C-alpha positions as YAML, in Angstrom:
chain: A
units: angstrom
residues:
- id: 1
  name: UNK
  ca: [-17.00, 27.07, -15.32]
- id: 2
  name: UNK
  ca: [-17.37, 25.59, -18.95]
- id: 3
  name: UNK
  ca: [-16.43, 21.40, -19.16]
- id: 4
  name: UNK
  ca: [-14.73, 20.27, -22.19]
- id: 5
  name: UNK
  ca: [-14.40, 16.67, -21.80]
- id: 6
  name: UNK
  ca: [-11.76, 15.59, -24.14]
- id: 7
  name: UNK
  ca: [-12.64, 11.80, -23.21]
- id: 8
  name: UNK
  ca: [-14.29, 9.35, -25.45]
- id: 9
  name: UNK
  ca: [-16.38, 8.02, -22.37]
- id: 10
  name: UNK
  ca: [-17.53, 10.94, -20.49]
- id: 11
  name: UNK
  ca: [-21.22, 10.28, -19.16]
- id: 12
  name: UNK
  ca: [-22.77, 13.49, -21.44]
- id: 13
  name: UNK
  ca: [-20.11, 14.11, -24.03]
- id: 14
  name: UNK
  ca: [-17.81, 11.53, -24.29]
- id: 15
  name: UNK
  ca: [-15.95, 11.11, -28.09]
- id: 16
  name: UNK
  ca: [-17.37, 14.74, -29.09]
- id: 17
  name: UNK
  ca: [-14.05, 16.56, -29.03]
- id: 18
  name: UNK
  ca: [-11.38, 14.22, -28.90]
- id: 19
  name: UNK
  ca: [-10.03, 16.19, -31.89]
- id: 20
  name: UNK
  ca: [-8.11, 19.43, -30.80]
- id: 21
  name: UNK
  ca: [-9.85, 21.50, -33.45]
- id: 22
  name: UNK
  ca: [-13.11, 20.77, -32.40]
- id: 23
  name: UNK
  ca: [-11.92, 21.07, -28.60]
- id: 24
  name: UNK
  ca: [-11.05, 24.58, -29.61]
- id: 25
  name: UNK
  ca: [-13.65, 25.64, -31.36]
- id: 26
  name: UNK
  ca: [-16.02, 24.16, -28.27]
- id: 27
  name: UNK
  ca: [-13.91, 26.35, -25.85]
- id: 28
  name: UNK
  ca: [-14.36, 29.31, -28.42]
- id: 29
  name: UNK
  ca: [-18.19, 29.32, -28.23]
- id: 30
  name: UNK
  ca: [-18.30, 28.60, -24.60]
- id: 31
  name: UNK
  ca: [-15.73, 32.00, -24.24]
- id: 32
  name: UNK
  ca: [-18.68, 33.92, -26.58]
- id: 33
  name: UNK
  ca: [-21.26, 32.53, -24.42]
- id: 34
  name: UNK
  ca: [-20.15, 33.87, -21.61]
- id: 35
  name: UNK
  ca: [-17.68, 31.10, -19.62]
- id: 36
  name: UNK
  ca: [-15.36, 32.63, -16.97]
- id: 37
  name: UNK
  ca: [-13.37, 29.48, -16.87]
- id: 38
  name: UNK
  ca: [-12.66, 26.27, -19.18]
- id: 39
  name: UNK
  ca: [-12.78, 23.10, -17.61]
- id: 40
  name: UNK
  ca: [-10.28, 20.23, -19.59]
- id: 41
  name: UNK
  ca: [-10.87, 16.84, -18.31]
- id: 42
  name: UNK
  ca: [-8.80, 14.11, -19.98]
- id: 43
  name: UNK
  ca: [-10.37, 11.02, -17.87]
- id: 44
  name: UNK
  ca: [-13.71, 10.11, -17.76]
- id: 45
  name: UNK
  ca: [-14.75, 10.13, -13.57]
- id: 46
  name: UNK
  ca: [-18.13, 8.75, -14.42]
- id: 47
  name: UNK
  ca: [-19.64, 6.09, -11.70]
- id: 48
  name: UNK
  ca: [-18.00, 2.60, -12.49]
- id: 49
  name: UNK
  ca: [-15.45, 4.45, -15.03]
- id: 50
  name: UNK
  ca: [-11.92, 3.16, -14.95]
- id: 51
  name: UNK
  ca: [-8.43, 5.39, -14.81]
- id: 52
  name: UNK
  ca: [-6.49, 5.94, -17.55]
- id: 53
  name: UNK
  ca: [-2.47, 6.47, -17.36]
- id: 54
  name: UNK
  ca: [-1.14, 9.68, -16.84]
- id: 55
  name: UNK
  ca: [0.62, 9.82, -19.93]
- id: 56
  name: UNK
  ca: [-2.40, 8.76, -22.16]
- id: 57
  name: UNK
  ca: [-4.04, 11.55, -20.15]
- id: 58
  name: UNK
  ca: [-1.27, 13.80, -20.76]
- id: 59
  name: UNK
  ca: [-1.65, 13.24, -24.85]
- id: 60
  name: UNK
  ca: [-5.67, 13.97, -24.53]
- id: 61
  name: UNK
  ca: [-5.25, 17.05, -23.01]
- id: 62
  name: UNK
  ca: [-1.64, 18.77, -24.29]
- id: 63
  name: UNK
  ca: [-2.86, 19.89, -27.83]
- id: 64
  name: UNK
  ca: [-5.89, 21.01, -26.58]
- id: 65
  name: UNK
  ca: [-3.97, 23.13, -23.89]
- id: 66
  name: UNK
  ca: [-1.57, 24.60, -26.25]
- id: 67
  name: UNK
  ca: [-4.53, 25.64, -29.20]
- id: 68
  name: UNK
  ca: [-5.95, 27.04, -26.34]
- id: 69
  name: UNK
  ca: [-3.40, 29.23, -24.67]
- id: 70
  name: UNK
  ca: [-3.24, 30.96, -27.97]
- id: 71
  name: UNK
  ca: [-6.76, 31.30, -29.28]
- id: 72
  name: UNK
  ca: [-8.60, 31.90, -25.81]
- id: 73
  name: UNK
  ca: [-8.93, 34.68, -23.25]
- id: 74
  name: UNK
  ca: [-9.74, 33.08, -20.57]
- id: 75
  name: UNK
  ca: [-8.40, 30.91, -17.53]
- id: 76
  name: UNK
  ca: [-7.89, 27.36, -18.01]
- id: 77
  name: UNK
  ca: [-8.34, 24.69, -15.19]
- id: 78
  name: UNK
  ca: [-7.57, 21.05, -15.75]
- id: 79
  name: UNK
  ca: [-9.31, 18.30, -13.99]
- id: 80
  name: UNK
  ca: [-7.37, 15.58, -13.01]
- id: 81
  name: UNK
  ca: [-5.94, 13.91, -9.48]
- id: 82
  name: UNK
  ca: [-2.41, 12.67, -11.11]
- id: 83
  name: UNK
  ca: [0.55, 14.86, -10.26]
- id: 84
  name: UNK
  ca: [2.45, 14.31, -13.72]
- id: 85
  name: UNK
  ca: [-0.76, 15.51, -15.32]
- id: 86
  name: UNK
  ca: [-1.13, 18.03, -13.27]
- id: 87
  name: UNK
  ca: [2.61, 19.24, -13.63]
- id: 88
  name: UNK
  ca: [1.83, 19.08, -17.51]
- id: 89
  name: UNK
  ca: [-1.05, 21.38, -16.96]
- id: 90
  name: UNK
  ca: [0.03, 24.09, -14.77]
- id: 91
  name: UNK
  ca: [3.29, 23.91, -17.58]
- id: 92
  name: UNK
  ca: [1.09, 24.64, -20.33]
- id: 93
  name: UNK
  ca: [-0.77, 27.37, -18.62]
- id: 94
  name: UNK
  ca: [-3.28, 26.21, -16.45]
- id: 95
  name: UNK
  ca: [-4.53, 28.09, -13.41]
- id: 96
  name: UNK
  ca: [-6.52, 25.64, -11.87]
- id: 97
  name: UNK
  ca: [-6.23, 22.43, -10.64]
- id: 98
  name: UNK
  ca: [-9.94, 20.62, -10.02]
- id: 99
  name: UNK
  ca: [-8.96, 17.59, -8.17]
- id: 100
  name: UNK
  ca: [-11.88, 15.04, -7.31]
- id: 101
  name: UNK
  ca: [-9.68, 13.80, -5.10]
- id: 102
  name: UNK
  ca: [-9.28, 16.63, -2.74]
- id: 103
  name: UNK
  ca: [-5.45, 16.48, -2.60]
- id: 104
  name: UNK
  ca: [-6.05, 12.98, -0.77]
- id: 105
  name: UNK
  ca: [-2.41, 11.91, -0.49]
- id: 106
  name: UNK
  ca: [-1.06, 13.91, -2.87]
- id: 107
  name: UNK
  ca: [1.26, 16.67, -1.29]
- id: 108
  name: UNK
  ca: [3.19, 16.88, -4.35]
- id: 109
  name: UNK
  ca: [1.03, 18.43, -6.29]
- id: 110
  name: UNK
  ca: [-0.40, 20.54, -3.69]
- id: 111
  name: UNK
  ca: [3.23, 21.85, -3.86]
- id: 112
  name: UNK
  ca: [3.19, 22.52, -7.78]
- id: 113
  name: UNK
  ca: [-0.04, 24.43, -7.36]
- id: 114
  name: UNK
  ca: [1.60, 26.53, -4.72]
- id: 115
  name: UNK
  ca: [4.88, 27.13, -6.56]
- id: 116
  name: UNK
  ca: [2.62, 27.99, -9.78]
- id: 117
  name: UNK
  ca: [0.98, 30.44, -7.41]
- id: 118
  name: UNK
  ca: [-2.51, 28.30, -9.21]
- id: 119
  name: UNK
  ca: [-6.16, 27.47, -7.72]
- id: 120
  name: UNK
  ca: [-6.89, 23.99, -6.53]
- id: 121
  name: UNK
  ca: [-10.99, 23.15, -7.10]
- id: 122
  name: UNK
  ca: [-11.17, 20.43, -3.74]
- id: 123
  name: UNK
  ca: [-14.06, 18.44, -4.32]
- id: 124
  name: UNK
  ca: [-15.27, 15.70, -2.10]
- id: 125
  name: UNK
  ca: [-15.48, 12.17, -3.03]
- id: 126
  name: UNK
  ca: [-15.02, 8.55, -1.13]
- id: 127
  name: UNK
  ca: [-13.18, 5.92, -2.85]
- id: 128
  name: UNK
  ca: [-12.82, 5.64, -6.03]
- id: 129
  name: UNK
  ca: [-15.10, 6.75, -9.52]
- id: 130
  name: UNK
  ca: [-15.10, 3.19, -10.01]
- id: 131
  name: UNK
  ca: [-16.10, 2.04, -6.02]
- id: 132
  name: UNK
  ca: [-17.37, 5.16, -4.90]
- id: 133
  name: UNK
  ca: [-21.24, 4.46, -5.48]
- id: 134
  name: UNK
  ca: [-20.68, 1.78, -2.29]
- id: 135
  name: UNK
  ca: [-19.29, 4.18, -0.09]
- id: 136
  name: UNK
  ca: [-22.44, 6.47, 0.29]
- id: 137
  name: UNK
  ca: [-23.24, 5.63, 4.50]
- id: 138
  name: UNK
  ca: [-23.07, 8.51, 6.08]
- id: 139
  name: UNK
  ca: [-25.12, 9.35, 9.31]
- id: 140
  name: UNK
  ca: [-25.73, 13.70, 8.39]
- id: 141
  name: UNK
  ca: [-24.00, 13.80, 4.61]
- id: 142
  name: UNK
  ca: [-23.38, 17.60, 4.90]
- id: 143
  name: UNK
  ca: [-21.85, 17.31, 8.21]
- id: 144
  name: UNK
  ca: [-19.45, 14.77, 7.04]
- id: 145
  name: UNK
  ca: [-18.77, 16.31, 3.67]
- id: 146
  name: UNK
  ca: [-17.87, 19.55, 5.37]
- id: 147
  name: UNK
  ca: [-15.58, 18.16, 7.70]
- id: 148
  name: UNK
  ca: [-13.75, 16.48, 5.40]
- id: 149
  name: UNK
  ca: [-13.61, 19.19, 3.03]
- id: 150
  name: UNK
  ca: [-12.56, 21.73, 5.72]
- id: 151
  name: UNK
  ca: [-9.37, 19.04, 6.35]
- id: 152
  name: UNK
  ca: [-8.44, 18.77, 2.99]
- id: 153
  name: UNK
  ca: [-8.68, 22.87, 2.71]
- id: 154
  name: UNK
  ca: [-6.51, 22.75, 5.79]
- id: 155
  name: UNK
  ca: [-3.59, 20.76, 3.98]
- id: 156
  name: UNK
  ca: [-3.87, 22.53, 0.96]
- id: 157
  name: UNK
  ca: [-3.05, 26.04, 3.06]
- id: 158
  name: UNK
  ca: [-0.48, 24.51, 4.63]
- id: 159
  name: UNK
  ca: [1.27, 22.76, 1.16]
- id: 160
  name: UNK
  ca: [1.45, 26.88, 0.63]
- id: 161
  name: UNK
  ca: [-1.07, 27.12, -1.98]
- id: 162
  name: UNK
  ca: [-3.22, 30.58, -1.31]
- id: 163
  name: UNK
  ca: [-6.46, 31.04, 0.45]
- id: 164
  name: UNK
  ca: [-7.52, 32.95, -1.97]
- id: 165
  name: UNK
  ca: [-7.15, 30.55, -4.64]
- id: 166
  name: UNK
  ca: [-8.72, 27.66, -3.25]
- id: 167
  name: UNK
  ca: [-12.20, 26.47, -3.89]
- id: 168
  name: UNK
  ca: [-14.52, 23.34, -2.21]
- id: 169
  name: UNK
  ca: [-16.63, 21.31, -3.84]
- id: 170
  name: UNK
  ca: [-19.33, 18.98, -2.22]
- id: 171
  name: UNK
  ca: [-18.92, 16.45, -5.11]
- id: 172
  name: UNK
  ca: [-22.85, 15.96, -6.07]
- id: 173
  name: UNK
  ca: [-22.63, 12.68, -7.59]
- id: 174
  name: UNK
  ca: [-19.47, 11.22, -6.06]
- id: 175
  name: UNK
  ca: [-19.50, 8.54, -3.63]
- id: 176
  name: UNK
  ca: [-23.76, 9.95, -2.62]
- id: 177
  name: UNK
  ca: [-27.41, 8.50, -3.27]
- id: 178
  name: UNK
  ca: [-29.78, 10.56, -5.42]
- id: 179
  name: UNK
  ca: [-31.23, 11.32, -1.94]
- id: 180
  name: UNK
  ca: [-28.20, 12.68, -0.47]
- id: 181
  name: UNK
  ca: [-27.05, 15.07, -3.23]
- id: 182
  name: UNK
  ca: [-30.61, 16.57, -2.64]
- id: 183
  name: UNK
  ca: [-29.40, 16.92, 0.93]
- id: 184
  name: UNK
  ca: [-25.93, 18.19, 0.23]
- id: 185
  name: UNK
  ca: [-28.41, 20.83, -2.17]
- id: 186
  name: UNK
  ca: [-30.75, 21.93, -0.01]
- id: 187
  name: UNK
  ca: [-27.51, 22.53, 2.65]
- id: 188
  name: UNK
  ca: [-25.12, 24.42, 0.43]
- id: 189
  name: UNK
  ca: [-25.02, 26.80, 2.81]
- id: 190
  name: UNK
  ca: [-22.93, 25.24, 5.39]
- id: 191
  name: UNK
  ca: [-20.31, 24.74, 2.77]
- id: 192
  name: UNK
  ca: [-19.94, 28.43, 2.09]
- id: 193
  name: UNK
  ca: [-19.44, 28.43, 6.31]
- id: 194
  name: UNK
  ca: [-16.31, 26.93, 5.71]
- id: 195
  name: UNK
  ca: [-14.94, 30.39, 4.25]
- id: 196
  name: UNK
  ca: [-13.62, 29.49, 1.24]
- id: 197
  name: UNK
  ca: [-16.06, 29.81, -2.64]
- id: 198
  name: UNK
  ca: [-17.85, 27.07, -3.60]
- id: 199
  name: UNK
  ca: [-17.83, 25.30, -6.51]
- id: 200
  name: UNK
  ca: [-21.21, 23.38, -7.85]
- id: 201
  name: UNK
  ca: [-21.41, 20.48, -10.18]
- id: 202
  name: UNK
  ca: [-24.98, 19.75, -10.96]
- id: 203
  name: UNK
  ca: [-24.70, 19.66, -15.21]
- id: 204
  name: UNK
  ca: [-26.82, 16.64, -16.01]
- id: 205
  name: UNK
  ca: [-25.93, 14.80, -12.94]
- id: 206
  name: UNK
  ca: [-28.08, 11.29, -13.11]
- id: 207
  name: UNK
  ca: [-29.60, 12.28, -9.64]
- id: 208
  name: UNK
  ca: [-31.62, 15.14, -11.62]
- id: 209
  name: UNK
  ca: [-33.30, 11.62, -13.66]
- id: 210
  name: UNK
  ca: [-35.86, 10.37, -10.99]
- id: 211
  name: UNK
  ca: [-36.98, 14.37, -10.63]
- id: 212
  name: UNK
  ca: [-37.73, 15.14, -13.84]
- id: 213
  name: UNK
  ca: [-37.33, 11.59, -15.75]
- id: 214
  name: UNK
  ca: [-35.28, 13.12, -18.74]
- id: 215
  name: UNK
  ca: [-32.14, 11.62, -20.23]
- id: 216
  name: UNK
  ca: [-28.58, 12.42, -19.73]
- id: 217
  name: UNK
  ca: [-28.91, 15.00, -22.66]
- id: 218
  name: UNK
  ca: [-32.43, 16.56, -21.88]
- id: 219
  name: UNK
  ca: [-31.36, 17.40, -18.55]
- id: 220
  name: UNK
  ca: [-31.20, 20.93, -18.74]
- id: 221
  name: UNK
  ca: [-34.15, 22.42, -17.64]
- id: 222
  name: UNK
  ca: [-33.16, 20.14, -14.40]
- id: 223
  name: UNK
  ca: [-30.04, 21.57, -14.47]
- id: 224
  name: UNK
  ca: [-30.90, 25.20, -14.26]
- id: 225
  name: UNK
  ca: [-33.29, 24.40, -11.66]
- id: 226
  name: UNK
  ca: [-30.60, 22.68, -9.27]
- id: 227
  name: UNK
  ca: [-28.12, 25.48, -10.82]
- id: 228
  name: UNK
  ca: [-31.11, 28.34, -9.17]
- id: 229
  name: UNK
  ca: [-30.86, 26.09, -5.76]
- id: 230
  name: UNK
  ca: [-27.03, 26.23, -5.35]
- id: 231
  name: UNK
  ca: [-26.92, 30.07, -6.54]
- id: 232
  name: UNK
  ca: [-29.40, 30.59, -3.58]
- id: 233
  name: UNK
  ca: [-27.70, 28.87, -1.18]
- id: 234
  name: UNK
  ca: [-24.45, 30.16, -1.51]
- id: 235
  name: UNK
  ca: [-22.46, 28.90, -4.52]
- id: 236
  name: UNK
  ca: [-19.59, 30.95, -6.20]
- id: 237
  name: UNK
  ca: [-19.36, 29.41, -9.37]
- id: 238
  name: UNK
  ca: [-21.57, 26.41, -11.40]
- id: 239
  name: UNK
  ca: [-19.59, 23.47, -13.45]
- id: 240
  name: UNK
  ca: [-21.70, 23.33, -16.67]
- id: 241
  name: UNK
  ca: [-22.07, 22.25, -20.34]
- id: 242
  name: UNK
  ca: [-24.77, 24.51, -21.31]
- id: 243
  name: UNK
  ca: [-22.89, 27.68, -21.07]
- id: 244
  name: UNK
  ca: [-25.29, 30.76, -22.57]
- id: 245
  name: UNK
  ca: [-28.59, 29.11, -20.32]
- id: 246
  name: UNK
  ca: [-26.54, 28.99, -17.06]
- id: 247
  name: UNK
  ca: [-25.36, 32.66, -17.67]
- id: 248
  name: UNK
  ca: [-28.97, 33.85, -18.08]
- id: 249
  name: UNK
  ca: [-30.17, 32.25, -15.21]
- id: 250
  name: UNK
  ca: [-27.14, 33.45, -12.86]
- id: 251
  name: UNK
  ca: [-27.60, 36.84, -14.36]
- id: 252
  name: UNK
  ca: [-31.01, 36.98, -13.24]
- id: 253
  name: UNK
  ca: [-30.17, 35.48, -10.16]
- id: 254
  name: UNK
  ca: [-26.87, 37.88, -9.66]
- id: 255
  name: UNK
  ca: [-29.29, 40.78, -10.01]
- id: 256
  name: UNK
  ca: [-31.17, 40.32, -7.42]
- id: 257
  name: UNK
  ca: [-28.73, 38.70, -5.10]
- id: 258
  name: UNK
  ca: [-25.61, 40.69, -5.90]
- id: 259
  name: UNK
  ca: [-22.68, 38.76, -7.87]
- id: 260
  name: UNK
  ca: [-20.53, 36.84, -5.65]
- id: 261
  name: UNK
  ca: [-17.09, 37.60, -7.12]
- id: 262
  name: UNK
  ca: [-13.88, 34.57, -7.17]
- id: 263
  name: UNK
  ca: [-10.67, 35.63, -8.35]
- id: 264
  name: UNK
  ca: [-6.88, 34.74, -7.73]
- id: 265
  name: UNK
  ca: [-4.41, 35.69, -9.69]
- id: 266
  name: UNK
  ca: [-0.93, 34.39, -11.00]
...
């Protein structure tokens, strides 16, 4: 899953692809590099970030989605938790909603996803991006995150979303300390046991900094190490900024483990 942020303030590439033409070129590059899915985001959810209005988020993503529908052969997902934005994204051809709030208190979006026969990625987070790093108290982080994701998946199925169209994401960096992120990564097989494909978003995350000493845009090697651990732990999909390097990594590991497939039809 190649990351395409059309935001002014994302933690890694904020401001780089605000122009729809540059965003289109970036998506085409990621397609050439071997991405299977392009994930478009119109709001930064970095720690401490402020929410933007749904109207502004739609204004940012709609022209990009229109261009991608004409130019790329890959499915497109949209990173949003707002019902209005999800509706606009699905109308423009998105086939998956990547929801950092895991459809929490959002039956409208769940029903709309089901009606479009689209997919959903349910990510674990507590609080909001602005408050989440004050909500990191867990007795057993892997067990509690697993239970909360299982509950979210149950709600998604009850809303009519096809079981084959659901992914779960433990939410690395969202309401977790650096140590807790490592605990989740070490126990990722627990989430595969939920019975849904696992999405892991590890690319350039801040918990890699104390391990590598690298600034955000210099974390490729740390990101690759985390990605390898995730694949061995059972991850089916990686959400990444550096597609080509991760494709090579995954290709080698898939060659030894056998590729894990996840598909859904629309």
